[in-house]
PAVO-990936 format. One record per atom (N, C-alpha, C): x negated, y negated, z. Coordinates in steps of 0.001 Angstrom, whole numbers, padded with zeros to 6 digits, always signed. Layout:
BEGIN
XYZ
...
//
This chain:
BEGIN
-000852+001179+000000
+000000+000000+000000
-000890-001232+000000
-000467-002232-000721
-001222-003478-000751
-001070-004210+000569
-001853-005257+000753
-001733-006058+001965
-000453-006869+001980
+000131-007098+000812
+001367-007859+000747
+002543-006906+000888
+003398-007205+001847
+004575-006375+002074
+005788-007261+002281
+006954-006663+002113
+008212-007362+002361
+009080-006471+003242
+009841-007068+004152
+010726-006262+004989
+011960-005823+004202
+012340-004568+004373
+013550-004067+003721
+014573-003574+004733
+014171-003487+005995
+015105-003080+007044
+014605-003613+008378
+015548-003972+009222
+015247-004370+010590
+016124-003513+011493
+015485-002779+012393
+016207-001846+013256
+015838-002111+014711
+016510-001418+015619
+016328-001741+017031
+015279-000913+017756
+014764+000147+017138
+013751+000953+017829
+012729+001493+016841
+011563+001833+017372
+010511+002412+016534
+010980+003751+015954
+011745+004515+016718
+012244+005801+016215
+013123+005593+014985
+014018+004610+015047
+014850+004290+013879
+013987+003855+012698
+012993+003038+012979
+012093+002580+011930
+011366+003734+011272
+010941+004700+012078
+010255+005874+011534
+011193+006707+010660
+012461+006771+011032
+013437+007514+010225
+013634+006832+008878
+013805+005512+008898
+013985+004766+007647
+012738+004892+006775
+011569+004740+007382
+010323+004861+006621
+010187+006261+006032
+010570+007275+006779
+010520+008644+006277
+011452+008853+005093
+012622+008244+005168
+013568+008316+004051
+012958+007701+002797
+012332+006546+002970
+011698+005880+001828
+010523+006693+001299
+009723+007226+002196
+008575+008036+001767
+009034+009275+000999
+010153+009855+001419
+010652+011044+000714
+011102+010702-000701
+011359+009416-000954
+011721+008953-002296
+010498+008460-003057
+009316+008633-002467
+008082+008238-003142
+007676+006793-002932
+008283+006137-001948
+007959+004738-001657
+007114+004686-000391
+005949+004095-000484
+005094+003943+000693
+005718+002892+001603
+005870+003227+002877
+006521+002324+003827
+005702+002245+005105
+005805+001110+005761
+005079+000853+007001
+006085+000350+008042
+005901+000758+009291
+006763+000318+010389
+005954-000608+011281
+006517-001767+011590
+005850-002688+012511
+006790-003031+013656
+006216-003126+014848
+006996-003454+016037
+006113-004182+017034
+006710-005057+017782
+006010-005788+018831
+006259-005070+020156
+005724-003836+020258
+006010-003022+021437
+004752-002434+022071
+003642-003126+021931
+002365-002695+022510
+001983-001300+022026
+002132-001074+020742
+001753+000214+020168
+002622+001371+020611
+003856+001087+020971
+004773+002130+021408
+004746+002375+022903
+003840+001710+023600
+003716+001911+025045
+004849+001259+025835
+005338+000140+025341
+006387-000593+026055
+007560-000785+025100
+008395+000219+024986
+009497+000184+024040
+010451-000974+024239
+010666-001374+025486
+011604-002460+025760
+011010-003826+025446
+009763-003860+024994
+009072-005115+024719
+009260-005570+023273
+010195-004971+022562
+010423-005278+021157
+011247-006552+021026
+010603-007678+021202
+011304-008953+021201
+011911-009295+019854
+011267-008879+018786
+011750-009233+017457
+012194-008016+016670
+012509-006941+017342
+012961-005749+016654
+011838-005024+015945
+012213-004095+015117
+011278-003266+014370
+011567-003475+012895
+010527-003692+012110
+010691-003916+010673
+010094-002765+009886
+010756-002442+008788
+010228-001469+007834
+009798-002266+006615
+008527-002115+006244
+007931-002911+005173
+007541-002038+003992
+007671-002612+002794
+007241-001936+001565
+006522-002944+000683
+005880-002457-000357
+005246-003337-001342
+006332-004099-002105
+006049-005337-002491
+007045-006127-003221
+007600-005415-004461
+006780-004649-005143
+007239-003946-006349
+008285-002877-006039
+008325-002402-004793
+009268-001350-004394
+010498-001890-003671
+010568-003205-003495
+011620-003791-002667
+013030-003434-003130
+013342-003633-004384
+014710-003400-004870
+015128-001945-004683
+014253-001030-005054
+014582+000393-004905
+014730+000762-003434
+013838+000247-002591
+013896+000551-001162
+015178+000014-000540
+015556-001200-000887
+016802-001773-000353
+018013-000945-000787
+018004-000473-002022
+019110+000351-002510
+019189+001664-001737
+018046+002271-001462
+018012+003529-000714
+018519+003312+000704
+018059+002247+001350
+018498+001950+002718
+019998+001658+002733
+020474+000869+001786
+021901+000534+001726
+022744+001790+001524
+022294+002674+000661
+023029+003909+000395
+023073+004788+001639
+021976+004826+002373
+021897+005672+003564
+022719+005122+004721
+022944+003826+004751
+023663+003221+005875
+025116+002900+005556
+025565+003250+004359
+026970+002950+004025
+027861+004144+004254
//
């Protein structure tokens, strides 16, 4: 994945983020999960939620996959 990424999902926990990222990876899209939770040590410290990031070139496809999975 390039250094440039765009968020395609915002969820409430790292576990949810990992599920979404896994869904995207299974479709061949490289995905990254970011959270402000001290590396998973302090789960309740997620002040800004958890984001799932992809490369800009994969954004449209990733958003469609996430939308389909959550509808």
